[in-house]
mmCIF file as Biopython writes it, N, C-alpha, C and O atoms, coordinates in Angstrom:
data_model
#
loop_
_atom_site.group_PDB
_atom_site.id
_atom_site.type_symbol
_atom_site.label_atom_id
_atom_site.label_alt_id
_atom_site.label_comp_id
_atom_site.label_asym_id
_atom_site.label_entity_id
_atom_site.label_seq_id
_atom_site.pdbx_PDB_ins_code
_atom_site.Cartn_x
_atom_site.Cartn_y
_atom_site.Cartn_z
_atom_site.occupancy
_atom_site.B_iso_or_equiv
_atom_site.auth_seq_id
_atom_site.auth_asym_id
_atom_site.pdbx_PDB_model_num
ATOM 1   N N  . MET A ? 1  ? 0.879  -1.184 0.094  1.0 0.0 1  A 1 
ATOM 2   C CA . MET A ? 1  ? -0.111 0.106  -0.092 1.0 0.0 1  A 1 
ATOM 3   C C  . MET A ? 1  ? 0.970  1.321  -0.007 1.0 0.0 1  A 1 
ATOM 4   O O  . MET A ? 1  ? 1.947  1.464  0.727  1.0 0.0 1  A 1 
ATOM 5   N N  . ILE A ? 2  ? 0.478  2.063  -0.935 1.0 0.0 2  A 1 
ATOM 6   C CA . ILE A ? 2  ? 1.454  3.356  -0.901 1.0 0.0 2  A 1 
ATOM 7   C C  . ILE A ? 2  ? 1.052  4.185  -0.058 1.0 0.0 2  A 1 
ATOM 8   O O  . ILE A ? 2  ? -0.175 4.218  0.035  1.0 0.0 2  A 1 
ATOM 9   N N  . ALA A ? 3  ? 1.735  5.032  0.751  1.0 0.0 3  A 1 
ATOM 10  C CA . ALA A ? 3  ? 1.471  6.086  1.526  1.0 0.0 3  A 1 
ATOM 11  C C  . ALA A ? 3  ? 2.630  7.025  1.436  1.0 0.0 3  A 1 
ATOM 12  O O  . ALA A ? 3  ? 3.800  6.836  1.102  1.0 0.0 3  A 1 
ATOM 13  N N  . ILE A ? 4  ? 1.801  8.389  1.938  1.0 0.0 4  A 1 
ATOM 14  C CA . ILE A ? 4  ? 2.674  9.698  2.084  1.0 0.0 4  A 1 
ATOM 15  C C  . ILE A ? 4  ? 3.274  9.772  3.449  1.0 0.0 4  A 1 
ATOM 16  O O  . ILE A ? 4  ? 2.435  9.566  4.325  1.0 0.0 4  A 1 
ATOM 17  N N  . LEU A ? 5  ? 4.324  9.976  3.829  1.0 0.0 5  A 1 
ATOM 18  C CA . LEU A ? 5  ? 4.856  9.987  4.998  1.0 0.0 5  A 1 
ATOM 19  C C  . LEU A ? 5  ? 5.855  11.148 5.415  1.0 0.0 5  A 1 
ATOM 20  O O  . LEU A ? 5  ? 6.751  11.412 4.613  1.0 0.0 5  A 1 
ATOM 21  N N  . GLU A ? 6  ? 5.772  11.924 6.701  1.0 0.0 6  A 1 
ATOM 22  C CA . GLU A ? 6  ? 6.671  12.922 6.801  1.0 0.0 6  A 1 
ATOM 23  C C  . GLU A ? 6  ? 8.053  12.514 7.315  1.0 0.0 6  A 1 
ATOM 24  O O  . GLU A ? 6  ? 7.986  11.960 8.412  1.0 0.0 6  A 1 
ATOM 25  N N  . VAL A ? 7  ? 8.770  12.587 7.025  1.0 0.0 7  A 1 
ATOM 26  C CA . VAL A ? 7  ? 10.258 12.097 7.438  1.0 0.0 7  A 1 
ATOM 27  C C  . VAL A ? 7  ? 11.257 13.468 7.628  1.0 0.0 7  A 1 
ATOM 28  O O  . VAL A ? 7  ? 11.511 14.342 6.799  1.0 0.0 7  A 1 
ATOM 29  N N  . HIS A ? 8  ? 11.758 13.310 9.133  1.0 0.0 8  A 1 
ATOM 30  C CA . HIS A ? 8  ? 12.494 14.433 9.692  1.0 0.0 8  A 1 
ATOM 31  C C  . HIS A ? 8  ? 13.944 13.766 10.028 1.0 0.0 8  A 1 
ATOM 32  O O  . HIS A ? 8  ? 13.865 12.801 10.787 1.0 0.0 8  A 1 
ATOM 33  N N  . VAL A ? 9  ? 15.030 14.057 9.666  1.0 0.0 9  A 1 
ATOM 34  C CA . VAL A ? 9  ? 16.040 13.512 10.147 1.0 0.0 9  A 1 
ATOM 35  C C  . VAL A ? 9  ? 17.114 14.330 10.612 1.0 0.0 9  A 1 
ATOM 36  O O  . VAL A ? 9  ? 17.531 15.156 9.800  1.0 0.0 9  A 1 
ATOM 37  N N  . GLU A ? 10 ? 17.710 14.283 11.843 1.0 0.0 10 A 1 
ATOM 38  C CA . GLU A ? 10 ? 18.848 15.210 12.318 1.0 0.0 10 A 1 
ATOM 39  C C  . GLU A ? 10 ? 20.284 14.230 12.330 1.0 0.0 10 A 1 
ATOM 40  O O  . GLU A ? 10 ? 20.290 13.001 12.390 1.0 0.0 10 A 1 
ATOM 41  N N  . ASP A ? 11 ? 21.247 14.950 12.271 1.0 0.0 11 A 1 
ATOM 42  C CA . ASP A ? 11 ? 22.595 14.273 12.690 1.0 0.0 11 A 1 
ATOM 43  C C  . ASP A ? 11 ? 22.943 14.380 14.012 1.0 0.0 11 A 1 
ATOM 44  O O  . ASP A ? 11 ? 22.261 15.087 14.755 1.0 0.0 11 A 1 
ATOM 45  N N  . SER A ? 12 ? 23.977 13.740 14.450 1.0 0.0 12 A 1 
ATOM 46  C CA . SER A ? 12 ? 24.431 13.911 15.849 1.0 0.0 12 A 1 
ATOM 47  C C  . SER A ? 12 ? 24.766 15.398 16.167 1.0 0.0 12 A 1 
ATOM 48  O O  . SER A ? 12 ? 24.771 15.705 17.359 1.0 0.0 12 A 1 
ATOM 49  N N  . SER A ? 13 ? 25.026 16.293 15.306 1.0 0.0 13 A 1 
ATOM 50  C CA . SER A ? 13 ? 25.293 17.622 15.815 1.0 0.0 13 A 1 
ATOM 51  C C  . SER A ? 13 ? 24.015 18.621 15.934 1.0 0.0 13 A 1 
ATOM 52  O O  . SER A ? 13 ? 24.055 19.826 16.181 1.0 0.0 13 A 1 
ATOM 53  N N  . GLY A ? 14 ? 22.817 17.772 15.684 1.0 0.0 14 A 1 
ATOM 54  C CA . GLY A ? 14 ? 21.380 18.265 15.658 1.0 0.0 14 A 1 
ATOM 55  C C  . GLY A ? 14 ? 21.045 19.200 14.256 1.0 0.0 14 A 1 
ATOM 56  O O  . GLY A ? 14 ? 20.042 19.913 14.236 1.0 0.0 14 A 1 
ATOM 57  N N  . ASN A ? 15 ? 21.836 19.140 13.267 1.0 0.0 15 A 1 
ATOM 58  C CA . ASN A ? 15 ? 21.613 19.363 12.006 1.0 0.0 15 A 1 
ATOM 59  C C  . ASN A ? 15 ? 20.772 18.904 11.184 1.0 0.0 15 A 1 
ATOM 60  O O  . ASN A ? 15 ? 20.961 17.741 10.827 1.0 0.0 15 A 1 
ATOM 61  N N  . VAL A ? 16 ? 19.799 19.511 10.719 1.0 0.0 16 A 1 
ATOM 62  C CA . VAL A ? 16 ? 18.560 18.789 9.871  1.0 0.0 16 A 1 
ATOM 63  C C  . VAL A ? 16 ? 19.134 18.592 8.575  1.0 0.0 16 A 1 
ATOM 64  O O  . VAL A ? 16 ? 19.582 19.510 7.888  1.0 0.0 16 A 1 
ATOM 65  N N  . ILE A ? 17 ? 19.114 17.182 8.196  1.0 0.0 17 A 1 
ATOM 66  C CA . ILE A ? 17 ? 19.466 16.576 6.932  1.0 0.0 17 A 1 
ATOM 67  C C  . ILE A ? 17 ? 18.352 16.496 6.031  1.0 0.0 17 A 1 
ATOM 68  O O  . ILE A ? 17 ? 18.525 16.624 4.819  1.0 0.0 17 A 1 
ATOM 69  N N  . LEU A ? 18 ? 17.096 16.271 6.590  1.0 0.0 18 A 1 
ATOM 70  C CA . LEU A ? 18 ? 15.927 15.851 5.801  1.0 0.0 18 A 1 
ATOM 71  C C  . LEU A ? 18 ? 14.545 16.428 6.525  1.0 0.0 18 A 1 
ATOM 72  O O  . LEU A ? 18 ? 14.283 16.193 7.705  1.0 0.0 18 A 1 
ATOM 73  N N  . ASP A ? 19 ? 13.914 17.016 5.868  1.0 0.0 19 A 1 
ATOM 74  C CA . ASP A ? 19 ? 12.595 17.272 6.465  1.0 0.0 19 A 1 
ATOM 75  C C  . ASP A ? 19 ? 11.610 17.451 5.132  1.0 0.0 19 A 1 
ATOM 76  O O  . ASP A ? 19 ? 11.566 18.525 4.531  1.0 0.0 19 A 1 
ATOM 77  N N  . GLU A ? 20 ? 10.847 16.324 4.741  1.0 0.0 20 A 1 
ATOM 78  C CA . GLU A ? 20 ? 10.201 16.435 3.708  1.0 0.0 20 A 1 
ATOM 79  C C  . GLU A ? 20 ? 9.065  15.391 3.786  1.0 0.0 20 A 1 
ATOM 80  O O  . GLU A ? 20 ? 8.925  14.620 4.735  1.0 0.0 20 A 1 
ATOM 81  N N  . MET A ? 21 ? 8.265  15.441 2.693  1.0 0.0 21 A 1 
ATOM 82  C CA . MET A ? 21 ? 7.288  14.488 2.676  1.0 0.0 21 A 1 
ATOM 83  C C  . MET A ? 21 ? 7.603  13.289 1.664  1.0 0.0 21 A 1 
ATOM 84  O O  . MET A ? 21 ? 7.786  13.600 0.488  1.0 0.0 21 A 1 
ATOM 85  N N  . LYS A ? 22 ? 7.670  12.124 1.982  1.0 0.0 22 A 1 
ATOM 86  C CA . LYS A ? 22 ? 7.983  11.140 0.943  1.0 0.0 22 A 1 
ATOM 87  C C  . LYS A ? 22 ? 6.996  9.892  0.777  1.0 0.0 22 A 1 
ATOM 88  O O  . LYS A ? 22 ? 6.416  9.316  1.697  1.0 0.0 22 A 1 
ATOM 89  N N  . GLN A ? 23 ? 6.935  9.631  -0.420 1.0 0.0 23 A 1 
ATOM 90  C CA . GLN A ? 23 ? 6.187  8.607  -0.748 1.0 0.0 23 A 1 
ATOM 91  C C  . GLN A ? 23 ? 6.705  7.083  -0.612 1.0 0.0 23 A 1 
ATOM 92  O O  . GLN A ? 23 ? 7.685  6.639  -1.211 1.0 0.0 23 A 1 
ATOM 93  N N  . THR A ? 24 ? 5.919  6.390  0.236  1.0 0.0 24 A 1 
ATOM 94  C CA . THR A ? 24 ? 6.492  4.912  0.095  1.0 0.0 24 A 1 
ATOM 95  C C  . THR A ? 24 ? 6.345  4.093  -1.316 1.0 0.0 24 A 1 
ATOM 96  O O  . THR A ? 24 ? 5.474  4.338  -2.151 1.0 0.0 24 A 1 
ATOM 97  N N  . GLU A ? 25 ? 7.292  3.136  -1.431 1.0 0.0 25 A 1 
ATOM 98  C CA . GLU A ? 25 ? 6.967  1.988  -2.581 1.0 0.0 25 A 1 
ATOM 99  C C  . GLU A ? 25 ? 5.687  1.276  -2.381 1.0 0.0 25 A 1 
ATOM 100 O O  . GLU A ? 25 ? 5.047  1.441  -1.342 1.0 0.0 25 A 1 
ATOM 101 N N  . ALA A ? 26 ? 5.302  0.529  -3.283 1.0 0.0 26 A 1 
ATOM 102 C CA . ALA A ? 26 ? 4.145  -0.477 -3.088 1.0 0.0 26 A 1 
ATOM 103 C C  . ALA A ? 26 ? 4.253  -1.272 -1.983 1.0 0.0 26 A 1 
ATOM 104 O O  . ALA A ? 26 ? 3.233  -1.582 -1.367 1.0 0.0 26 A 1 
ATOM 105 N N  . ASN A ? 27 ? 5.430  -1.683 -1.605 1.0 0.0 27 A 1 
ATOM 106 C CA . ASN A ? 27 ? 5.688  -2.384 -0.550 1.0 0.0 27 A 1 
ATOM 107 C C  . ASN A ? 27 ? 5.573  -2.010 0.804  1.0 0.0 27 A 1 
ATOM 108 O O  . ASN A ? 27 ? 5.586  -2.826 1.726  1.0 0.0 27 A 1 
ATOM 109 N N  . GLY A ? 28 ? 5.436  -0.537 0.967  1.0 0.0 28 A 1 
ATOM 110 C CA . GLY A ? 28 ? 5.441  0.103  2.265  1.0 0.0 28 A 1 
ATOM 111 C C  . GLY A ? 28 ? 6.778  0.616  2.652  1.0 0.0 28 A 1 
ATOM 112 O O  . GLY A ? 28 ? 6.765  1.334  3.652  1.0 0.0 28 A 1 
ATOM 113 N N  . PHE A ? 29 ? 8.049  0.392  2.033  1.0 0.0 29 A 1 
ATOM 114 C CA . PHE A ? 29 ? 9.323  0.806  2.336  1.0 0.0 29 A 1 
ATOM 115 C C  . PHE A ? 29 ? 9.478  2.157  1.652  1.0 0.0 29 A 1 
ATOM 116 O O  . PHE A ? 29 ? 8.897  2.355  0.584  1.0 0.0 29 A 1 
ATOM 117 N N  . ILE A ? 30 ? 10.289 3.164  2.255  1.0 0.0 30 A 1 
ATOM 118 C CA . ILE A ? 30 ? 10.978 4.132  1.681  1.0 0.0 30 A 1 
ATOM 119 C C  . ILE A ? 30 ? 12.530 4.294  1.398  1.0 0.0 30 A 1 
ATOM 120 O O  . ILE A ? 30 ? 13.316 3.937  2.276  1.0 0.0 30 A 1 
ATOM 121 N N  . ASP A ? 31 ? 12.896 4.703  0.471  1.0 0.0 31 A 1 
ATOM 122 C CA . ASP A ? 31 ? 14.477 4.762  0.384  1.0 0.0 31 A 1 
ATOM 123 C C  . ASP A ? 31 ? 14.763 6.006  1.049  1.0 0.0 31 A 1 
ATOM 124 O O  . ASP A ? 31 ? 14.165 7.067  0.872  1.0 0.0 31 A 1 
ATOM 125 N N  . LEU A ? 32 ? 15.959 5.738  2.018  1.0 0.0 32 A 1 
ATOM 126 C CA . LEU A ? 32 ? 16.268 6.837  2.739  1.0 0.0 32 A 1 
ATOM 127 C C  . LEU A ? 32 ? 18.012 6.768  2.447  1.0 0.0 32 A 1 
ATOM 128 O O  . LEU A ? 32 ? 18.604 5.726  2.729  1.0 0.0 32 A 1 
ATOM 129 N N  . TRP A ? 33 ? 18.658 7.783  1.951  1.0 0.0 33 A 1 
ATOM 130 C CA . TRP A ? 33 ? 20.114 7.843  1.965  1.0 0.0 33 A 1 
ATOM 131 C C  . TRP A ? 33 ? 20.595 8.757  2.925  1.0 0.0 33 A 1 
ATOM 132 O O  . TRP A ? 33 ? 20.191 9.917  3.004  1.0 0.0 33 A 1 
ATOM 133 N N  . LEU A ? 34 ? 21.599 8.169  3.783  1.0 0.0 34 A 1 
ATOM 134 C CA . LEU A ? 34 ? 22.346 9.186  4.787  1.0 0.0 34 A 1 
ATOM 135 C C  . LEU A ? 34 ? 23.549 9.060  4.703  1.0 0.0 34 A 1 
ATOM 136 O O  . LEU A ? 34 ? 24.072 8.029  4.280  1.0 0.0 34 A 1 
ATOM 137 N N  . PRO A ? 35 ? 24.340 10.317 5.179  1.0 0.0 35 A 1 
ATOM 138 C CA . PRO A ? 35 ? 25.793 10.082 5.224  1.0 0.0 35 A 1 
ATOM 139 C C  . PRO A ? 35 ? 26.398 9.276  5.941  1.0 0.0 35 A 1 
ATOM 140 O O  . PRO A ? 35 ? 25.901 9.005  7.034  1.0 0.0 35 A 1 
ATOM 141 N N  . ARG A ? 36 ? 27.502 8.731  5.583  1.0 0.0 36 A 1 
ATOM 142 C CA . ARG A ? 36 ? 28.422 7.809  6.135  1.0 0.0 36 A 1 
ATOM 143 C C  . ARG A ? 36 ? 29.019 8.272  7.685  1.0 0.0 36 A 1 
ATOM 144 O O  . ARG A ? 36 ? 29.053 9.437  8.080  1.0 0.0 36 A 1 
ATOM 145 N N  . ASP A ? 37 ? 29.401 7.277  8.329  1.0 0.0 37 A 1 
ATOM 146 C CA . ASP A ? 37 ? 30.072 7.525  9.868  1.0 0.0 37 A 1 
ATOM 147 C C  . ASP A ? 37 ? 29.345 8.689  10.546 1.0 0.0 37 A 1 
ATOM 148 O O  . ASP A ? 37 ? 29.962 9.695  10.898 1.0 0.0 37 A 1 
ATOM 149 N N  . ASP A ? 38 ? 27.756 8.512  10.761 1.0 0.0 38 A 1 
ATOM 150 C CA . ASP A ? 38 ? 27.276 9.466  11.911 1.0 0.0 38 A 1 
ATOM 151 C C  . ASP A ? 38 ? 26.050 8.659  12.287 1.0 0.0 38 A 1 
ATOM 152 O O  . ASP A ? 38 ? 25.592 7.660  11.732 1.0 0.0 38 A 1 
ATOM 153 N N  . ILE A ? 39 ? 25.631 9.298  13.327 1.0 0.0 39 A 1 
ATOM 154 C CA . ILE A ? 39 ? 24.142 8.671  14.124 1.0 0.0 39 A 1 
ATOM 155 C C  . ILE A ? 39 ? 23.223 9.915  13.926 1.0 0.0 39 A 1 
ATOM 156 O O  . ILE A ? 39 ? 23.459 11.114 14.077 1.0 0.0 39 A 1 
ATOM 157 N N  . PHE A ? 40 ? 22.052 9.218  13.522 1.0 0.0 40 A 1 
ATOM 158 C CA . PHE A ? 40 ? 20.990 10.136 13.171 1.0 0.0 40 A 1 
ATOM 159 C C  . PHE A ? 40 ? 19.705 9.670  13.839 1.0 0.0 40 A 1 
ATOM 160 O O  . PHE A ? 40 ? 19.384 8.507  14.083 1.0 0.0 40 A 1 
ATOM 161 N N  . ASN A ? 41 ? 18.850 11.080 14.158 1.0 0.0 41 A 1 
ATOM 162 C CA . ASN A ? 41 ? 17.763 10.775 14.792 1.0 0.0 41 A 1 
ATOM 163 C C  . ASN A ? 41 ? 16.558 10.700 13.509 1.0 0.0 41 A 1 
ATOM 164 O O  . ASN A ? 41 ? 16.467 11.555 12.628 1.0 0.0 41 A 1 
ATOM 165 N N  . VAL A ? 42 ? 15.787 9.638  13.612 1.0 0.0 42 A 1 
ATOM 166 C CA . VAL A ? 42 ? 14.986 9.611  12.417 1.0 0.0 42 A 1 
ATOM 167 C C  . VAL A ? 42 ? 13.598 9.787  12.806 1.0 0.0 42 A 1 
ATOM 168 O O  . VAL A ? 42 ? 13.295 8.828  13.516 1.0 0.0 42 A 1 
ATOM 169 N N  . THR A ? 43 ? 12.606 10.591 12.659 1.0 0.0 43 A 1 
ATOM 170 C CA . THR A ? 43 ? 11.263 10.359 12.970 1.0 0.0 43 A 1 
ATOM 171 C C  . THR A ? 43 ? 10.313 10.391 11.537 1.0 0.0 43 A 1 
ATOM 172 O O  . THR A ? 43 ? 10.454 11.152 10.581 1.0 0.0 43 A 1 
ATOM 173 N N  . ILE A ? 44 ? 9.505  9.526  11.683 1.0 0.0 44 A 1 
ATOM 174 C CA . ILE A ? 44 ? 8.335  9.253  10.581 1.0 0.0 44 A 1 
ATOM 175 C C  . ILE A ? 44 ? 6.965  9.589  11.184 1.0 0.0 44 A 1 
ATOM 176 O O  . ILE A ? 44 ? 6.607  8.999  12.203 1.0 0.0 44 A 1 
ATOM 177 N N  . THR A ? 45 ? 6.199  10.489 10.615 1.0 0.0 45 A 1 
ATOM 178 C CA . THR A ? 45 ? 4.871  10.540 10.802 1.0 0.0 45 A 1 
ATOM 179 C C  . THR A ? 45 ? 3.896  10.512 9.819  1.0 0.0 45 A 1 
ATOM 180 O O  . THR A ? 45 ? 4.091  10.877 8.660  1.0 0.0 45 A 1 
ATOM 181 N N  . GLN A ? 46 ? 2.669  10.013 10.331 1.0 0.0 46 A 1 
ATOM 182 C CA . GLN A ? 46 ? 1.510  9.734  9.343  1.0 0.0 46 A 1 
ATOM 183 C C  . GLN A ? 46 ? 0.448  9.878  10.071 1.0 0.0 46 A 1 
ATOM 184 O O  . GLN A ? 46 ? 0.349  9.201  11.094 1.0 0.0 46 A 1 
ATOM 185 N N  . ASP A ? 47 ? -0.447 10.675 9.748  1.0 0.0 47 A 1 
ATOM 186 C CA . ASP A ? 47 ? -1.848 10.572 10.124 1.0 0.0 47 A 1 
ATOM 187 C C  . ASP A ? 47 ? -1.998 10.705 11.904 1.0 0.0 47 A 1 
ATOM 188 O O  . ASP A ? 47 ? -3.037 10.235 12.366 1.0 0.0 47 A 1 
ATOM 189 N N  . GLY A ? 48 ? -1.126 11.244 12.763 1.0 0.0 48 A 1 
ATOM 190 C CA . GLY A ? 48 ? -1.130 11.371 13.939 1.0 0.0 48 A 1 
ATOM 191 C C  . GLY A ? 48 ? -0.218 10.224 14.483 1.0 0.0 48 A 1 
ATOM 192 O O  . GLY A ? 48 ? -0.034 10.213 15.700 1.0 0.0 48 A 1 
ATOM 193 N N  . LYS A ? 49 ? 0.345  9.304  13.756 1.0 0.0 49 A 1 
ATOM 194 C CA . LYS A ? 49 ? 1.206  8.103  14.301 1.0 0.0 49 A 1 
ATOM 195 C C  . LYS A ? 49 ? 2.584  8.485  14.050 1.0 0.0 49 A 1 
ATOM 196 O O  . LYS A ? 49 ? 2.917  8.844  12.921 1.0 0.0 49 A 1 
ATOM 197 N N  . GLU A ? 50 ? 3.439  8.436  15.044 1.0 0.0 50 A 1 
ATOM 198 C CA . GLU A ? 50 ? 4.919  8.795  15.199 1.0 0.0 50 A 1 
ATOM 199 C C  . GLU A ? 50 ? 5.683  7.769  15.236 1.0 0.0 50 A 1 
ATOM 200 O O  . GLU A ? 50 ? 4.997  6.825  15.628 1.0 0.0 50 A 1 
ATOM 201 N N  . LYS A ? 51 ? 6.810  7.425  15.025 1.0 0.0 51 A 1 
ATOM 202 C CA . LYS A ? 51 ? 7.881  6.636  15.292 1.0 0.0 51 A 1 
ATOM 203 C C  . LYS A ? 51 ? 9.166  7.315  15.087 1.0 0.0 51 A 1 
ATOM 204 O O  . LYS A ? 51 ? 9.404  8.014  14.103 1.0 0.0 51 A 1 
ATOM 205 N N  . SER A ? 52 ? 10.115 7.053  16.192 1.0 0.0 52 A 1 
ATOM 206 C CA . SER A ? 52 ? 11.328 7.814  16.030 1.0 0.0 52 A 1 
ATOM 207 C C  . SER A ? 52 ? 12.456 6.739  16.548 1.0 0.0 52 A 1 
ATOM 208 O O  . SER A ? 52 ? 12.327 5.988  17.515 1.0 0.0 52 A 1 
ATOM 209 N N  . SER A ? 53 ? 13.552 6.839  15.708 1.0 0.0 53 A 1 
ATOM 210 C CA . SER A ? 53 ? 14.731 5.674  16.058 1.0 0.0 53 A 1 
ATOM 211 C C  . SER A ? 53 ? 15.944 6.470  15.635 1.0 0.0 53 A 1 
ATOM 212 O O  . SER A ? 53 ? 15.950 7.393  14.820 1.0 0.0 53 A 1 
ATOM 213 N N  . GLU A ? 54 ? 17.073 5.933  16.372 1.0 0.0 54 A 1 
ATOM 214 C CA . GLU A ? 54 ? 18.207 6.201  16.279 1.0 0.0 54 A 1 
ATOM 215 C C  . GLU A ? 54 ? 19.144 5.376  15.144 1.0 0.0 54 A 1 
ATOM 216 O O  . GLU A ? 54 ? 19.380 4.188  15.362 1.0 0.0 54 A 1 
ATOM 217 N N  . ILE A ? 55 ? 19.551 5.872  14.212 1.0 0.0 55 A 1 
ATOM 218 C CA . ILE A ? 55 ? 20.081 5.039  12.987 1.0 0.0 55 A 1 
ATOM 219 C C  . ILE A ? 55 ? 21.679 5.481  12.870 1.0 0.0 55 A 1 
ATOM 220 O O  . ILE A ? 55 ? 22.015 6.660  12.762 1.0 0.0 55 A 1 
ATOM 221 N N  . SER A ? 56 ? 22.439 4.584  12.901 1.0 0.0 56 A 1 
ATOM 222 C CA . SER A ? 56 ? 23.876 4.867  12.613 1.0 0.0 56 A 1 
ATOM 223 C C  . SER A ? 56 ? 24.145 4.408  11.229 1.0 0.0 56 A 1 
ATOM 224 O O  . SER A ? 56 ? 23.417 3.594  10.660 1.0 0.0 56 A 1 
ATOM 225 N N  . THR A ? 57 ? 25.269 4.975  10.660 1.0 0.0 57 A 1 
ATOM 226 C CA . THR A ? 57 ? 25.921 4.708  9.462  1.0 0.0 57 A 1 
ATOM 227 C C  . THR A ? 57 ? 27.126 4.308  9.401  1.0 0.0 57 A 1 
ATOM 228 O O  . THR A ? 57 ? 27.685 4.402  8.308  1.0 0.0 57 A 1 
ATOM 229 N N  . PHE A ? 58 ? 27.822 3.786  10.475 1.0 0.0 58 A 1 
ATOM 230 C CA . PHE A ? 58 ? 29.180 3.456  10.443 1.0 0.0 58 A 1 
ATOM 231 C C  . PHE A ? 58 ? 29.231 1.987  9.720  1.0 0.0 58 A 1 
ATOM 232 O O  . PHE A ? 58 ? 28.245 1.268  9.557  1.0 0.0 58 A 1 
ATOM 233 N N  . GLU A ? 59 ? 30.729 1.644  9.272  1.0 0.0 59 A 1 
ATOM 234 C CA . GLU A ? 59 ? 31.067 0.778  8.456  1.0 0.0 59 A 1 
ATOM 235 C C  . GLU A ? 59 ? 30.230 -0.735 8.729  1.0 0.0 59 A 1 
ATOM 236 O O  . GLU A ? 59 ? 29.732 -1.360 7.793  1.0 0.0 59 A 1 
ATOM 237 N N  . GLU A ? 60 ? 30.178 -1.132 9.951  1.0 0.0 60 A 1 
ATOM 238 C CA . GLU A ? 60 ? 29.648 -2.422 10.284 1.0 0.0 60 A 1 
ATOM 239 C C  . GLU A ? 60 ? 27.822 -2.260 10.700 1.0 0.0 60 A 1 
ATOM 240 O O  . GLU A ? 60 ? 27.124 -3.139 11.204 1.0 0.0 60 A 1 
ATOM 241 N N  . ASP A ? 61 ? 27.498 -1.196 10.394 1.0 0.0 61 A 1 
ATOM 242 C CA . ASP A ? 61 ? 25.929 -0.961 10.620 1.0 0.0 61 A 1 
ATOM 243 C C  . ASP A ? 61 ? 25.317 -1.556 9.627  1.0 0.0 61 A 1 
ATOM 244 O O  . ASP A ? 61 ? 25.858 -1.696 8.530  1.0 0.0 61 A 1 
ATOM 245 N N  . LYS A ? 62 ? 24.002 -2.014 9.924  1.0 0.0 62 A 1 
ATOM 246 C CA . LYS A ? 62 ? 22.987 -2.435 8.633  1.0 0.0 62 A 1 
ATOM 247 C C  . LYS A ? 62 ? 22.751 -1.357 7.927  1.0 0.0 62 A 1 
ATOM 248 O O  . LYS A ? 62 ? 22.821 -0.218 8.390  1.0 0.0 62 A 1 
ATOM 249 N N  . THR A ? 63 ? 22.407 -1.684 6.570  1.0 0.0 63 A 1 
ATOM 250 C CA . THR A ? 63 ? 21.896 -1.047 5.745  1.0 0.0 63 A 1 
ATOM 251 C C  . THR A ? 63 ? 20.512 -0.951 5.182  1.0 0.0 63 A 1 
ATOM 252 O O  . THR A ? 63 ? 20.195 -0.231 4.235  1.0 0.0 63 A 1 
ATOM 253 N N  . CYS A ? 64 ? 19.678 -1.784 5.890  1.0 0.0 64 A 1 
ATOM 254 C CA . CYS A ? 64 ? 18.457 -1.999 5.629  1.0 0.0 64 A 1 
ATOM 255 C C  . CYS A ? 64 ? 17.502 -2.109 6.967  1.0 0.0 64 A 1 
ATOM 256 O O  . CYS A ? 64 ? 17.451 -3.186 7.563  1.0 0.0 64 A 1 
ATOM 257 N N  . ILE A ? 65 ? 16.848 -1.125 7.366  1.0 0.0 65 A 1 
ATOM 258 C CA . ILE A ? 65 ? 16.211 -1.009 8.774  1.0 0.0 65 A 1 
ATOM 259 C C  . ILE A ? 65 ? 14.760 -1.134 8.738  1.0 0.0 65 A 1 
ATOM 260 O O  . ILE A ? 65 ? 14.106 -0.267 8.158  1.0 0.0 65 A 1 
ATOM 261 N N  . THR A ? 66 ? 14.229 -2.058 9.262  1.0 0.0 66 A 1 
ATOM 262 C CA . THR A ? 66 ? 12.867 -2.491 8.861  1.0 0.0 66 A 1 
ATOM 263 C C  . THR A ? 66 ? 12.138 -2.432 10.305 1.0 0.0 66 A 1 
ATOM 264 O O  . THR A ? 66 ? 11.117 -3.075 10.549 1.0 0.0 66 A 1 
ATOM 265 N N  . ILE A ? 67 ? 12.803 -1.558 11.257 1.0 0.0 67 A 1 
ATOM 266 C CA . ILE A ? 67 ? 11.951 -1.622 12.690 1.0 0.0 67 A 1 
ATOM 267 C C  . ILE A ? 67 ? 10.907 -0.370 12.878 1.0 0.0 67 A 1 
ATOM 268 O O  . ILE A ? 67 ? 10.100 -0.130 13.776 1.0 0.0 67 A 1 
ATOM 269 N N  . MET A ? 68 ? 11.193 0.228  11.856 1.0 0.0 68 A 1 
ATOM 270 C CA . MET A ? 68 ? 10.266 1.794  12.032 1.0 0.0 68 A 1 
ATOM 271 C C  . MET A ? 68 ? 8.870  1.576  11.643 1.0 0.0 68 A 1 
ATOM 272 O O  . MET A ? 68 ? 8.446  2.249  10.703 1.0 0.0 68 A 1 
ATOM 273 N N  . GLN A ? 69 ? 8.200  0.856  12.138 1.0 0.0 69 A 1 
ATOM 274 C CA . GLN A ? 69 ? 6.579  0.550  11.713 1.0 0.0 69 A 1 
ATOM 275 C C  . GLN A ? 69 ? 5.816  1.580  12.477 1.0 0.0 69 A 1 
ATOM 276 O O  . GLN A ? 69 ? 6.094  1.797  13.656 1.0 0.0 69 A 1 
ATOM 277 N N  . LEU A ? 70 ? 4.812  2.260  11.821 1.0 0.0 70 A 1 
ATOM 278 C CA . LEU A ? 70 ? 3.905  2.902  12.312 1.0 0.0 70 A 1 
ATOM 279 C C  . LEU A ? 70 ? 2.579  2.401  12.945 1.0 0.0 70 A 1 
ATOM 280 O O  . LEU A ? 70 ? 1.853  2.897  13.806 1.0 0.0 70 A 1 
ATOM 281 N N  . GLY A ? 71 ? 2.507  1.235  12.216 1.0 0.0 71 A 1 
ATOM 282 C CA . GLY A ? 71 ? 1.057  0.435  12.482 1.0 0.0 71 A 1 
ATOM 283 C C  . GLY A ? 71 ? 1.183  -0.526 13.553 1.0 0.0 71 A 1 
ATOM 284 O O  . GLY A ? 71 ? 0.214  -1.208 13.887 1.0 0.0 71 A 1 
#
């Protein structure tokens, strides 16, 4: 199911990296490319539901995050 999500991302210094509406793919996922070697606070919002998570992008970190479910 395709949905429109509000996506807000801040780096470890509090700089806003992304603050925009993104459309999911048909499978419900979004592509989110973040700079390497930092820790980010990612917040996804839709229809009053919100999920926040800390995501890091160091060499050993996972590149596919599936834990941020709104439902």
